[in-house]
C-alpha positions in Angstrom: -1.9 -16.7 9.0 -4.7 -16.7 6.5 -4.9 -17.1 2.7 -7.8 -16.2 0.6 -9.5 -17.4 -2.6 -11.7 -15.1 -4.7 -14.7 -16.6 -6.6 -16.3 -14.3 -9.1 -19.9 -14.8 -10.3 -20.2 -18.0 -12.3 -16.9 -19.5 -11.3 -16.7 -23.0 -9.9 -16.3 -21.9 -6.3 -19.0 -19.3 -6.6 -21.5 -22.0 -7.8 -20.2 -24.7 -5.4 -19.7 -23.5 -1.8 -16.4 -25.0 -0.7 -17.6 -24.8 2.9 -20.4 -27.2 2.3 -18.5 -29.3 -0.2 -15.3 -31.2 0.5 -13.2 -28.0 0.5 -10.8 -27.1 -2.3 -9.7 -30.1 -4.3 -6.7 -30.3 -6.6 -6.6 -32.3 -9.7 -4.5 -35.4 -10.2 -1.8 -34.5 -12.7 2.0 -34.4 -12.5 3.5 -31.7 -10.3 6.6 -29.9 -11.5 7.7 -26.4 -12.4 6.2 -26.5 -15.9 2.8 -27.4 -14.3 3.2 -24.4 -12.0 3.9 -22.1 -14.9 1.0 -23.6 -16.9 -1.4 -23.2 -14.0 -0.5 -19.6 -13.4 -0.2 -18.4 -17.0 -2.9 -20.5 -18.7 -4.9 -22.1 -15.9 -4.9 -25.7 -17.2 -7.3 -28.3 -15.9 -6.9 -30.7 -14.4 -4.3 -28.8 -12.3 -2.3 -30.4 -9.5 -2.6 -27.0 -7.7 -5.2 -24.7 -6.2 -4.5 -21.0 -6.1 -4.8 -18.8 -3.0 -3.6 -15.4 -2.2 -2.0 -14.0 1.0 -3.8 -10.8 0.1 -7.5 -10.2 0.8 -7.4 -7.3 -1.7 -6.0 -9.6 -4.5 -8.6 -12.3 -3.8 -11.3 -9.6 -3.8 -10.2 -8.5 -7.2 -10.8 -12.0 -8.5 -14.2 -12.2 -6.8 -15.4 -9.0 -8.4 -15.8 -10.5 -11.9 -16.6 -13.8 -13.4 -18.2 -15.6 -16.3 -21.6 -14.2 -15.3 -20.2 -10.6 -15.3 -19.3 -8.2 -12.5 -20.3 -8.9 -8.9 -23.3 -6.9 -7.7 -25.2 -6.5 -4.4 -27.8 -9.1 -5.6 -25.0 -11.4 -7.0 -21.9 -10.8 -4.9 -18.6 -12.5 -5.5 -17.1 -14.5 -2.6 -13.8 -14.4 -0.8 -13.0 -17.5 1.2 -10.7 -17.2 4.2 -8.5 -20.2 5.0 -6.7 -20.8 8.3 -3.2 -22.0 7.1 -2.1 -23.5 10.4 -5.3 -25.5 10.6 -5.0 -26.6 7.0 -1.4 -27.8 7.6 -2.5 -29.6 10.7 -5.1 -31.4 8.6 -2.6 -32.4 5.9 -2.6 -29.5 3.4 0.6 -28.5 1.8 1.4 -25.1 0.3 4.2 -23.7 -1.9 5.4 -20.3 -3.0 5.2 -20.5 -6.8 7.6 -17.6 -7.6 10.2 -19.3 -5.4 9.7 -22.6 -7.0 10.1 -21.2 -10.5 13.1 -19.1 -9.7 14.9 -21.9 -7.9 14.3 -24.4 -10.7 15.9 -22.2 -13.3 18.5 -24.5 -15.1 19.7 -21.6 -17.3 23.2 -20.4 -16.3 24.4 -19.2 -19.7 24.2 -15.8 -21.3 21.4 -13.4 -20.2 19.4 -14.2 -23.4 19.0 -17.8 -22.3 17.5 -17.0 -18.9 13.7 -17.1 -19.2 13.1 -14.4 -16.5 15.1 -11.9 -18.5 13.5 -9.6 -21.1 14.5 -7.1 -23.7 11.7 -4.6 -23.0 11.8 -1.3 -21.2 11.6 -0.7 -17.5 7.9 -0.5 -17.7 7.5 -3.9 -19.2 6.7 -5.5 -15.8 3.8 -3.1 -15.5 2.6 -4.3 -18.9 2.8 -7.9 -17.9 1.1 -7.3 -14.5 -1.7 -5.1 -15.9 -2.0 -5.5 -19.6 -5.4 -3.7 -19.7 -3.8 -0.5 -18.6 -0.2 -0.9 -19.9 -0.7 -2.9 -23.1 1.4 -0.6 -25.3 4.6 -1.7 -23.6 3.9 -5.3 -24.7 3.5 -4.5 -28.3 5.9 -1.6 -28.9 9.2 -2.9 -30.0 12.3 -2.0 -28.1 14.5 0.2 -30.4 18.2 -0.3 -30.9 20.5 2.2 -32.7 21.4 1.0 -36.2 23.8 2.2 -38.9 23.9 6.0 -39.2 21.7 6.6 -36.2 18.7 4.9 -37.6 16.8 2.8 -35.1 16.2 -0.7 -36.2 13.0 -2.5 -35.0 13.5 -5.7 -33.0 9.9 -6.8 -32.7 7.8 -6.8 -29.6 9.7 -7.5 -26.3 10.6 -11.1 -25.6 8.7 -12.3 -22.6 8.9 -15.9 -21.5 6.2 -17.7 -19.6 8.5 -18.1 -16.6 8.7 -14.3 -16.3 4.9 -14.0 -16.7 4.3 -16.6 -14.1 6.7 -15.0 -11.6 5.2 -11.5 -12.1 1.6 -12.9 -11.8 2.5 -14.8 -8.7 4.0 -11.7 -7.1 1.2 -9.4 -8.2 -1.4 -11.7 -6.7 0.6 -12.7 -3.6 -0.1 -16.2 -4.8 0.2 -19.3 -2.7 -0.4 -22.7 -4.3 -1.9 -25.7 -2.5 -0.4 -29.0 -3.7 -2.9 -31.0 -1.8 -6.6 -30.8 -1.0 -7.6 -28.1 1.5 -10.4 -29.4 3.7 -13.6 -27.5 4.2 -12.9 -27.4 8.0 -10.0 -24.9 7.3 -12.4 -22.4 5.8 -13.1 -19.9 8.5 -15.2 -17.4 6.6 -16.7 -16.6 3.2 -17.1 -12.8 2.6 -19.4 -11.3 0.0 -17.8 -8.6 -2.2 -19.5 -6.4 -4.8 
């Protein structure tokens, strides 16, 4: 099995080739579910995790744009390919972030207290996964009938960071390394534009 990491123009792993450096290095910070959520939703640094994708297509999407703008033939983004079995043999450790978040859920009360629940419509997940295309579902308030058939506004849908993190992780087929991933595990670096 392989995992992939996209590096868009101007990102750290675009400027610094992980194949010639020491591989992918994680920061030294406490590891817990809150750190996973922070890493996925806000990308905090230093992070005790490094993000990879089980999907070449998802990694390519990240490689196509960066702080220097979109990838182009004269300035391609890069997708790194990592051999997972070799990485594990060399001491790397990986986790499934969606599983970690869902299994750690201490909320067992009413549905309103479970952070992966929401009060939006059925298209809310599309809005979270791709807000550029489906933004309206994140700002349009869900409507509830009020007295005499008048709808009462309830504000924008409630979306907790746990739900965002799970949706982002599933959208990106995300795998997190909880340890350094040595350069020897990188089997290829593909240009994309």
